[in-house]
C-alpha positions in Angstrom: 28.3 10.9 -19.2 28.0 14.1 -21.2 25.1 13.0 -23.7 22.4 15.1 -25.2 19.7 12.6 -25.7 16.6 13.3 -27.0 13.8 11.4 -25.0 11.3 9.4 -27.2 8.2 7.9 -25.9 6.9 4.8 -27.2 4.1 6.7 -29.2 6.9 8.4 -30.9 8.4 5.0 -32.3 4.9 4.1 -33.5 4.4 7.1 -35.5 7.8 7.1 -36.7 7.4 3.4 -37.9 4.2 4.2 -39.6 6.3 6.9 -41.9 9.3 4.7 -42.4 7.5 1.4 -42.6 9.6 -0.1 -39.8 8.2 -2.1 -37.2 8.5 -0.4 -33.7 9.7 -3.5 -32.0 12.7 -3.4 -34.4 13.4 0.0 -32.8 13.5 -1.1 -29.2 16.8 -2.8 -27.4 16.5 -6.0 -25.8 18.7 -6.4 -22.8 19.6 -9.4 -20.6 21.1 -8.4 -17.1 22.8 -10.7 -14.7 23.0 -9.2 -11.2 24.8 -10.1 -8.1 23.9 -8.4 -4.8 24.5 -8.9 -1.0 21.0 -7.8 -0.1 18.1 -10.3 -0.1 16.3 -10.9 -3.3 13.1 -9.8 -2.0 14.6 -6.4 -1.1 16.6 -6.3 -4.4 13.2 -6.9 -6.4 11.2 -4.3 -4.6 14.1 -1.5 -5.2 14.2 -2.4 -8.8 10.3 -2.2 -9.3 10.3 1.2 -7.6 13.6 2.4 -9.6 11.8 1.2 -12.9 8.5 3.1 -11.9 10.4 6.2 -10.7 12.9 6.7 -13.2 12.0 4.4 -16.1 8.8 6.0 -17.8 9.1 6.1 -21.4 12.5 4.3 -21.1 11.8 0.9 -19.5 8.9 -0.5 -21.7 8.8 -4.0 -20.1 11.0 -5.9 -17.7 10.9 -9.4 -16.0 13.2 -10.4 -13.0 14.1 -14.0 -12.4 15.2 -15.4 -9.0 18.5 -17.5 -9.5 19.2 -17.5 -6.0 19.0 -15.3 -2.7 21.9 -13.1 -4.2 21.3 -13.6 -7.9 19.0 -12.6 -10.5 18.6 -12.6 -14.1 16.4 -10.1 -15.9 15.2 -9.1 -19.0 14.5 -5.5 -20.3 12.9 -4.0 -23.2 14.0 -0.3 -23.7 13.1 2.3 -25.9 16.9 4.2 -25.4 19.8 2.1 -24.5 21.8 5.4 -23.7 19.0 6.7 -21.6 18.8 3.3 -19.7 22.5 3.4 -19.1 22.0 6.8 -17.6 19.3 5.5 -15.2 21.9 3.1 -13.8 24.6 5.7 -13.3 22.6 8.2 -11.2 24.0 9.1 -7.9 21.2 7.3 -6.2 22.0 3.9 -8.3 25.8 4.0 -7.6 25.3 4.7 -4.0 22.5 1.6 -3.9 25.1 -0.4 -5.6 28.0 0.3 -3.5 25.9 -0.5 -0.2 24.5 -3.5 -1.6 27.6 -4.7 -3.4 25.4 -5.0 -6.5 27.2 -5.7 -9.7 25.5 -6.0 -13.3 26.6 -7.7 -16.3 24.5 -6.4 -19.1 24.0 -7.9 -22.8 22.3 -6.5 -25.6 20.2 -9.2 -27.2 19.9 -9.3 -31.2 17.5 -11.6 -33.0 19.1 -14.1 -34.9 17.2 -15.2 -38.2 
């Protein structure tokens, strides 16, 4: 991906919202991810937590993993920038881990229905 992306931290969104009168939650992306993998759920969960800790600072604001079975999870992510989150998924390390563990993600962008 050849993207030039300016990294914003959560505090930047708070400042921006005060200036423009926009709720900062409106600027964040909500994602739902269905993931299948060959490794154990416990190993997958540990890896995701470490990946978010190491690479997700300022990008992943919140996430929750739900075990469906030993080889499938559903997760919810709140991210500050969708493009940066997708770049996190496309690093060499992530691609190699996905290949080694036969990991497949289906990502849905959630939108509030009013």
